[in-house]
C-alpha positions, -999 to 999 in steps of 0.1 A, spaced: -94 69 -157 -85 36 -179 -76 6 -155 -41 9 -164 -35 43 -161 -47 38 -125 -23 10 -117 5 32 -128 -3 59 -106 -4 34 -75 30 22 -85 46 54 -86 31 65 -56 45 34 -43 80 38 -55 76 79 -38 70 59 -7 94 32 -7 122 55 -19 119 82 7 112 106 -21 103 140 1 108 176 -2 138 192 10 137 206 48 131 240 61 163 259 79 168 247 110 151 214 107 164 180 115 158 146 104 168 114 107 178 89 79 188 53 70 201 33 48 221 -3 38 248 -10 16 272 -44 5 306 -42 -11 335 -67 -4 352 -44 23 340 -31 53 351 3 43 336 4 5 302 -8 26 302 23 47 306 44 17 277 24 -3 258 34 29 271 72 29 259 77 -6 226 63 2 220 84 28 231 113 11 210 102 -18 178 94 -2 172 134 5 189 153 -20 210 142 -53 220 179 -57 243 177 -18 254 134 -31 269 155 -64 286 178 -40 297 156 -14 317 131 -43 330 162 -62 346 180 -34 338 162 -5 313 186 12 270 189 17 260 223 14 231 233 32 231 203 54 252 194 90 254 159 88 261 139 118 283 106 116 264 77 110 262 45 130 269 16 113 264 -22 122 280 -43 100 281 -79 97 303 -103 72 285 -120 40 270 -121 10 289 -100 -16 311 -97 18 298 -70 42 267 -61 45 264 -23 67 231 -5 79 236 31 88 216 54 107 222 98 107 206 131 115 206 153 93 199 192 99 193 216 70 219 253 77 202 273 54 
């Protein structure tokens, strides 16, 4: 294996770890996720956080939520937010528990 190939594999592995990509949970299993978001208004910053929470474990669930407001196959607890004013408006961090239902 060439040095460049090894470096590319290490970069991909680091990206997978840093973005929290993982296998979907089994039914009945719960897990916690955290995310952050920034926007000009508090409402929009929290929206960014919620989107990032959904995207962190299942892009299909995020797409369903964006189109229908539902999260099929998952029960998502209301996130707890910590927000500060600054930067581009508001910076929020959110944490939630997500449970696989089917």
